[in-house]
CHARMM-style PDB file with segment names, atoms N, HN, CA, C and O in Angstrom:
ATOM      1  N   MET     1      38.668 -11.213   7.734  1.00  0.00      PROA
ATOM      2  CA  MET     1      37.684 -10.119   6.345  1.00  0.00      PROA
ATOM      3  C   MET     1      37.544  -8.550   6.597  1.00  0.00      PROA
ATOM      4  O   MET     1      37.218  -7.756   5.715  1.00  0.00      PROA
ATOM      5  N   GLY     2      37.929  -8.094   8.353  1.00  0.00      PROA
ATOM      6  HN  GLY     2      38.194  -8.739   9.070  1.00  0.00      PROA
ATOM      7  CA  GLY     2      38.458  -6.741   8.073  1.00  0.00      PROA
ATOM      8  C   GLY     2      39.587  -6.215   7.514  1.00  0.00      PROA
ATOM      9  O   GLY     2      39.822  -5.053   7.184  1.00  0.00      PROA
ATOM     10  N   MET     3      40.473  -7.512   7.424  1.00  0.00      PROA
ATOM     11  HN  MET     3      40.282  -8.456   7.692  1.00  0.00      PROA
ATOM     12  CA  MET     3      41.656  -6.752   7.135  1.00  0.00      PROA
ATOM     13  C   MET     3      41.627  -6.353   5.934  1.00  0.00      PROA
ATOM     14  O   MET     3      41.943  -5.222   5.565  1.00  0.00      PROA
ATOM     15  N   MET     4      41.107  -7.583   4.981  1.00  0.00      PROA
ATOM     16  HN  MET     4      40.850  -8.502   5.281  1.00  0.00      PROA
ATOM     17  CA  MET     4      40.537  -7.252   3.645  1.00  0.00      PROA
ATOM     18  C   MET     4      39.302  -6.912   2.711  1.00  0.00      PROA
ATOM     19  O   MET     4      39.155  -7.046   1.496  1.00  0.00      PROA
ATOM     20  N   SER     5      38.429  -6.407   3.743  1.00  0.00      PROA
ATOM     21  HN  SER     5      38.548  -6.298   4.730  1.00  0.00      PROA
ATOM     22  CA  SER     5      37.735  -5.588   3.120  1.00  0.00      PROA
ATOM     23  C   SER     5      38.821  -4.244   2.546  1.00  0.00      PROA
ATOM     24  O   SER     5      39.152  -4.077   1.372  1.00  0.00      PROA
ATOM     25  N   GLY     6      39.305  -3.249   3.910  1.00  0.00      PROA
ATOM     26  HN  GLY     6      39.036  -3.384   4.863  1.00  0.00      PROA
ATOM     27  CA  GLY     6      39.913  -2.063   3.826  1.00  0.00      PROA
ATOM     28  C   GLY     6      40.720  -1.725   2.396  1.00  0.00      PROA
ATOM     29  O   GLY     6      40.783  -0.659   1.783  1.00  0.00      PROA
ATOM     30  N   PRO     7      41.342  -3.091   2.079  1.00  0.00      PROA
ATOM     31  CA  PRO     7      42.450  -2.219   0.772  1.00  0.00      PROA
ATOM     32  C   PRO     7      41.740  -2.727  -0.318  1.00  0.00      PROA
ATOM     33  O   PRO     7      41.756  -2.310  -1.476  1.00  0.00      PROA
ATOM     34  N   MET     8      41.183  -3.565   0.103  1.00  0.00      PROA
ATOM     35  HN  MET     8      41.170  -3.904   1.044  1.00  0.00      PROA
ATOM     36  CA  MET     8      39.794  -4.121  -1.192  1.00  0.00      PROA
ATOM     37  C   MET     8      39.128  -2.667  -1.890  1.00  0.00      PROA
ATOM     38  O   MET     8      39.521  -1.859  -2.731  1.00  0.00      PROA
ATOM     39  N   MET     9      38.111  -2.797  -1.187  1.00  0.00      PROA
ATOM     40  HN  MET     9      37.791  -3.454  -0.504  1.00  0.00      PROA
ATOM     41  CA  MET     9      37.287  -1.331  -1.205  1.00  0.00      PROA
ATOM     42  C   MET     9      38.982  -0.439  -2.224  1.00  0.00      PROA
ATOM     43  O   MET     9      39.547  -0.534  -3.314  1.00  0.00      PROA
ATOM     44  N   SER    10      39.129   0.498  -0.671  1.00  0.00      PROA
ATOM     45  HN  SER    10      38.670   0.575   0.214  1.00  0.00      PROA
ATOM     46  CA  SER    10      40.550   1.351  -1.734  1.00  0.00      PROA
ATOM     47  C   SER    10      41.105   0.517  -3.326  1.00  0.00      PROA
ATOM     48  O   SER    10      41.174   1.129  -4.392  1.00  0.00      PROA
ATOM     49  N   PHE    11      41.367  -0.596  -3.202  1.00  0.00      PROA
ATOM     50  HN  PHE    11      41.311  -1.093  -2.336  1.00  0.00      PROA
ATOM     51  CA  PHE    11      42.050  -0.711  -5.188  1.00  0.00      PROA
ATOM     52  C   PHE    11      40.288  -1.061  -6.201  1.00  0.00      PROA
ATOM     53  O   PHE    11      40.335  -1.674  -7.268  1.00  0.00      PROA
ATOM     54  N   MET    12      39.458  -0.754  -5.848  1.00  0.00      PROA
ATOM     55  HN  MET    12      39.419  -0.256  -4.982  1.00  0.00      PROA
ATOM     56  CA  MET    12      37.669  -1.132  -6.285  1.00  0.00      PROA
ATOM     57  C   MET    12      37.871   0.463  -6.566  1.00  0.00      PROA
ATOM     58  O   MET    12      37.834   0.789  -7.752  1.00  0.00      PROA
ATOM     59  N   MET    13      38.123   1.701  -5.397  1.00  0.00      PROA
ATOM     60  HN  MET    13      38.153   1.436  -4.434  1.00  0.00      PROA
ATOM     61  CA  MET    13      37.065   3.231  -5.936  1.00  0.00      PROA
ATOM     62  C   MET    13      38.518   3.191  -7.219  1.00  0.00      PROA
ATOM     63  O   MET    13      38.396   3.396  -8.427  1.00  0.00      PROA
ATOM     64  N   VAL    14      39.725   2.887  -6.522  1.00  0.00      PROA
ATOM     65  HN  VAL    14      39.825   2.720  -5.541  1.00  0.00      PROA
ATOM     66  CA  VAL    14      40.820   3.094  -7.624  1.00  0.00      PROA
ATOM     67  C   VAL    14      40.638   3.306  -8.819  1.00  0.00      PROA
ATOM     68  O   VAL    14      40.683   4.400  -9.383  1.00  0.00      PROA
ATOM     69  N   GLY    15      40.248   1.448  -9.651  1.00  0.00      PROA
ATOM     70  HN  GLY    15      40.212   0.560  -9.194  1.00  0.00      PROA
ATOM     71  CA  GLY    15      40.581   0.892 -10.526  1.00  0.00      PROA
ATOM     72  C   GLY    15      39.150   1.695 -11.301  1.00  0.00      PROA
ATOM     73  O   GLY    15      38.936   1.694 -12.513  1.00  0.00      PROA
ATOM     74  N   GLY    16      37.887   2.651  -9.765  1.00  0.00      PROA
ATOM     75  HN  GLY    16      38.061   2.652  -8.780  1.00  0.00      PROA
ATOM     76  CA  GLY    16      37.147   2.703 -10.687  1.00  0.00      PROA
ATOM     77  C   GLY    16      36.733   3.451 -11.433  1.00  0.00      PROA
ATOM     78  O   GLY    16      35.993   3.485 -12.417  1.00  0.00      PROA
ATOM     79  N   ALA    17      37.843   4.651 -10.294  1.00  0.00      PROA
ATOM     80  HN  ALA    17      38.444   4.624  -9.495  1.00  0.00      PROA
ATOM     81  CA  ALA    17      38.354   5.930 -10.678  1.00  0.00      PROA
ATOM     82  C   ALA    17      38.659   6.284 -12.270  1.00  0.00      PROA
ATOM     83  O   ALA    17      38.050   7.050 -13.017  1.00  0.00      PROA
ATOM     84  N   LEU    18      40.187   5.188 -12.601  1.00  0.00      PROA
ATOM     85  HN  LEU    18      40.681   4.565 -11.995  1.00  0.00      PROA
ATOM     86  CA  LEU    18      40.892   5.090 -13.418  1.00  0.00      PROA
ATOM     87  C   LEU    18      40.328   4.929 -14.436  1.00  0.00      PROA
ATOM     88  O   LEU    18      40.560   5.911 -15.140  1.00  0.00      PROA
ATOM     89  N   PHE    19      39.295   3.785 -15.261  1.00  0.00      PROA
ATOM     90  HN  PHE    19      39.106   2.987 -14.689  1.00  0.00      PROA
ATOM     91  CA  PHE    19      38.051   3.786 -15.507  1.00  0.00      PROA
ATOM     92  C   PHE    19      37.732   4.438 -16.324  1.00  0.00      PROA
ATOM     93  O   PHE    19      37.780   4.375 -17.552  1.00  0.00      PROA
ATOM     94  N   LEU    20      37.134   5.588 -15.133  1.00  0.00      PROA
ATOM     95  HN  LEU    20      37.095   5.640 -14.135  1.00  0.00      PROA
ATOM     96  CA  LEU    20      36.306   6.434 -15.632  1.00  0.00      PROA
ATOM     97  C   LEU    20      37.160   7.540 -16.750  1.00  0.00      PROA
ATOM     98  O   LEU    20      36.916   8.083 -17.827  1.00  0.00      PROA
ATOM     99  N   LEU    21      37.938   7.503 -16.069  1.00  0.00      PROA
ATOM    100  HN  LEU    21      38.137   7.062 -15.193  1.00  0.00      PROA
ATOM    101  CA  LEU    21      38.035   8.665 -16.855  1.00  0.00      PROA
ATOM    102  C   LEU    21      38.821   8.469 -17.967  1.00  0.00      PROA
ATOM    103  O   LEU    21      39.181   9.328 -18.773  1.00  0.00      PROA
ATOM    104  N   LEU    22      39.161   6.851 -17.965  1.00  0.00      PROA
ATOM    105  HN  LEU    22      38.870   6.154 -17.310  1.00  0.00      PROA
ATOM    106  CA  LEU    22      39.994   6.013 -19.810  1.00  0.00      PROA
ATOM    107  C   LEU    22      39.119   6.413 -20.250  1.00  0.00      PROA
ATOM    108  O   LEU    22      39.339   7.462 -20.855  1.00  0.00      PROA
ATOM    109  N   VAL    23      37.804   5.979 -20.267  1.00  0.00      PROA
ATOM    110  HN  VAL    23      37.625   5.127 -19.775  1.00  0.00      PROA
ATOM    111  CA  VAL    23      36.458   6.038 -20.889  1.00  0.00      PROA
ATOM    112  C   VAL    23      36.553   8.100 -21.311  1.00  0.00      PROA
ATOM    113  O   VAL    23      36.896   8.440 -22.443  1.00  0.00      PROA
ATOM    114  N   LEU    24      36.237   9.076 -20.335  1.00  0.00      PROA
ATOM    115  HN  LEU    24      35.959   8.800 -19.415  1.00  0.00      PROA
ATOM    116  CA  LEU    24      35.964   9.976 -20.667  1.00  0.00      PROA
ATOM    117  C   LEU    24      37.645  10.876 -20.995  1.00  0.00      PROA
ATOM    118  O   LEU    24      37.864  12.085 -20.918  1.00  0.00      PROA
ATOM    119  N   ALA    25      38.340  10.067 -21.262  1.00  0.00      PROA
ATOM    120  HN  ALA    25      38.163   9.084 -21.325  1.00  0.00      PROA
ATOM    121  CA  ALA    25      39.136  10.730 -22.390  1.00  0.00      PROA
ATOM    122  C   ALA    25      39.663  10.302 -24.028  1.00  0.00      PROA
ATOM    123  O   ALA    25      40.246  10.828 -24.976  1.00  0.00      PROA
ATOM    124  N   ALA    26      38.879   8.664 -23.561  1.00  0.00      PROA
ATOM    125  HN  ALA    26      38.405   8.237 -22.791  1.00  0.00      PROA
ATOM    126  CA  ALA    26      38.570   8.553 -25.274  1.00  0.00      PROA
ATOM    127  C   ALA    26      36.913   9.096 -25.745  1.00  0.00      PROA
ATOM    128  O   ALA    26      36.440   9.066 -26.881  1.00  0.00      PROA
ATOM    129  N   LEU    27      36.687   9.262 -25.313  1.00  0.00      PROA
ATOM    130  HN  LEU    27      37.072   9.286 -24.390  1.00  0.00      PROA
ATOM    131  CA  LEU    27      35.079  10.309 -25.539  1.00  0.00      PROA
ATOM    132  C   LEU    27      35.593  12.114 -26.688  1.00  0.00      PROA
ATOM    133  O   LEU    27      35.540  12.733 -27.751  1.00  0.00      PROA
ATOM    134  N   VAL    28      36.086  12.030 -25.125  1.00  0.00      PROA
ATOM    135  HN  VAL    28      36.128  11.527 -24.262  1.00  0.00      PROA
ATOM    136  CA  VAL    28      36.876  13.739 -25.503  1.00  0.00      PROA
ATOM    137  C   VAL    28      38.116  14.224 -27.005  1.00  0.00      PROA
ATOM    138  O   VAL    28      38.460  15.300 -27.495  1.00  0.00      PROA
ATOM    139  N   LEU    29      38.607  12.111 -27.420  1.00  0.00      PROA
ATOM    140  HN  LEU    29      38.328  11.236 -27.022  1.00  0.00      PROA
ATOM    141  CA  LEU    29      39.663  11.968 -28.035  1.00  0.00      PROA
ATOM    142  C   LEU    29      38.495  11.317 -29.904  1.00  0.00      PROA
ATOM    143  O   LEU    29      38.653  11.112 -31.108  1.00  0.00      PROA
ATOM    144  N   SER    30      37.350  11.287 -28.721  1.00  0.00      PROA
ATOM    145  HN  SER    30      37.221  11.454 -27.744  1.00  0.00      PROA
ATOM    146  CA  SER    30      36.749  10.757 -30.849  1.00  0.00      PROA
ATOM    147  C   SER    30      35.642  12.075 -30.990  1.00  0.00      PROA
ATOM    148  O   SER    30      34.823  12.269 -31.889  1.00  0.00      PROA
ATOM    149  N   VAL    31      36.018  13.180 -29.362  1.00  0.00      PROA
ATOM    150  HN  VAL    31      36.683  13.023 -28.632  1.00  0.00      PROA
ATOM    151  CA  VAL    31      35.200  14.019 -29.901  1.00  0.00      PROA
ATOM    152  C   VAL    31      35.389  14.731 -30.923  1.00  0.00      PROA
ATOM    153  O   VAL    31      34.609  15.011 -31.833  1.00  0.00      PROA
ATOM    154  N   VAL    32      37.266  15.246 -30.629  1.00  0.00      PROA
ATOM    155  HN  VAL    32      37.900  15.019 -29.890  1.00  0.00      PROA
ATOM    156  CA  VAL    32      37.623  16.084 -31.281  1.00  0.00      PROA
ATOM    157  C   VAL    32      37.792  15.400 -32.947  1.00  0.00      PROA
ATOM    158  O   VAL    32      37.115  15.852 -33.870  1.00  0.00      PROA
ATOM    159  N   ALA    33      38.441  14.662 -33.075  1.00  0.00      PROA
ATOM    160  HN  ALA    33      38.991  14.296 -32.325  1.00  0.00      PROA
ATOM    161  CA  ALA    33      38.098  13.185 -34.208  1.00  0.00      PROA
ATOM    162  C   ALA    33      37.071  14.115 -35.137  1.00  0.00      PROA
ATOM    163  O   ALA    33      37.285  14.920 -36.044  1.00  0.00      PROA
ATOM    164  N   LEU    34      35.756  13.591 -34.435  1.00  0.00      PROA
ATOM    165  HN  LEU    34      35.583  12.938 -33.699  1.00  0.00      PROA
ATOM    166  CA  LEU    34      34.828  14.302 -35.106  1.00  0.00      PROA
ATOM    167  C   LEU    34      35.309  15.999 -35.740  1.00  0.00      PROA
ATOM    168  O   LEU    34      35.273  16.536 -36.847  1.00  0.00      PROA
ATOM    169  N   LEU    35      35.736  16.408 -34.397  1.00  0.00      PROA
ATOM    170  HN  LEU    35      35.765  15.972 -33.498  1.00  0.00      PROA
ATOM    171  CA  LEU    35      35.302  17.842 -35.424  1.00  0.00      PROA
ATOM    172  C   LEU    35      35.703  18.012 -36.609  1.00  0.00      PROA
ATOM    173  O   LEU    35      35.163  18.518 -37.593  1.00  0.00      PROA
ATOM    174  N   LYS    36      36.889  17.460 -36.405  1.00  0.00      PROA
ATOM    175  HN  LYS    36      37.327  17.049 -35.605  1.00  0.00      PROA
ATOM    176  CA  LYS    36      37.990  17.598 -37.339  1.00  0.00      PROA
ATOM    177  C   LYS    36      38.023  16.981 -38.388  1.00  0.00      PROA
ATOM    178  O   LYS    36      38.808  17.400 -39.238  1.00  0.00      PROA
ATOM    179  N   TYR    37      37.435  16.131 -38.609  1.00  0.00      PROA
ATOM    180  HN  TYR    37      36.797  15.791 -37.918  1.00  0.00      PROA
ATOM    181  CA  TYR    37      36.504  15.713 -39.711  1.00  0.00      PROA
ATOM    182  C   TYR    37      35.746  15.741 -40.546  1.00  0.00      PROA
ATOM    183  O   TYR    37      35.715  15.423 -41.735  1.00  0.00      PROA
ATOM    184  N   ILE    38      34.462  16.570 -39.142  1.00  0.00      PROA
ATOM    185  HN  ILE    38      34.487  16.828 -38.176  1.00  0.00      PROA
ATOM    186  CA  ILE    38      33.574  16.898 -40.006  1.00  0.00      PROA
ATOM    187  C   ILE    38      33.632  18.643 -40.012  1.00  0.00      PROA
ATOM    188  O   ILE    38      32.555  19.234 -40.084  1.00  0.00      PROA
ATOM    189  N   ARG    39      35.112  19.559 -39.923  1.00  0.00      PROA
ATOM    190  HN  ARG    39      35.987  19.079 -39.864  1.00  0.00      PROA
ATOM    191  CA  ARG    39      35.712  20.456 -40.033  1.00  0.00      PROA
ATOM    192  C   ARG    39      36.506  21.065 -41.349  1.00  0.00      PROA
ATOM    193  O   ARG    39      36.637  22.219 -41.758  1.00  0.00      PROA
ATOM    194  N   ARG    40      37.004  19.722 -41.861  1.00  0.00      PROA
ATOM    195  HN  ARG    40      36.898  18.785 -41.529  1.00  0.00      PROA
ATOM    196  CA  ARG    40      37.888  19.580 -43.115  1.00  0.00      PROA
ATOM    197  C   ARG    40      36.383  20.448 -44.220  1.00  0.00      PROA
ATOM    198  O   ARG    40      35.192  20.755 -44.170  1.00  0.00      PROA
ATOM    199  N   PRO    41      37.795  20.483 -45.245  1.00  0.00      PROA
ATOM    200  CA  PRO    41      36.421  21.141 -46.166  1.00  0.00      PROA
ATOM    201  C   PRO    41      36.726  20.308 -47.109  1.00  0.00      PROA
ATOM    202  O   PRO    41      37.855  19.994 -46.732  1.00  0.00      PROA
ATOM    203  N   ARG    42      36.508  19.592 -48.266  1.00  0.00      PROA
ATOM    204  HN  ARG    42      35.591  19.847 -48.572  1.00  0.00      PROA
ATOM    205  CA  ARG    42      35.799  18.257 -49.401  1.00  0.00      PROA
ATOM    206  C   ARG    42      37.087  18.979 -50.225  1.00  0.00      PROA
ATOM    207  OT1 ARG    42      37.389  18.596 -51.355  1.00  0.00      PROA
TER     208      ARG     42
END
């Protein structure tokens, strides 16, 4: 159990961090696209 928990926990933490970064990037991109769409003159 001890051998498995170490790498597994670090892998989960790295996966969670990458997932958070991905969500953050998607949010920023959507906000930028929205601003460009709003500022574009009709």
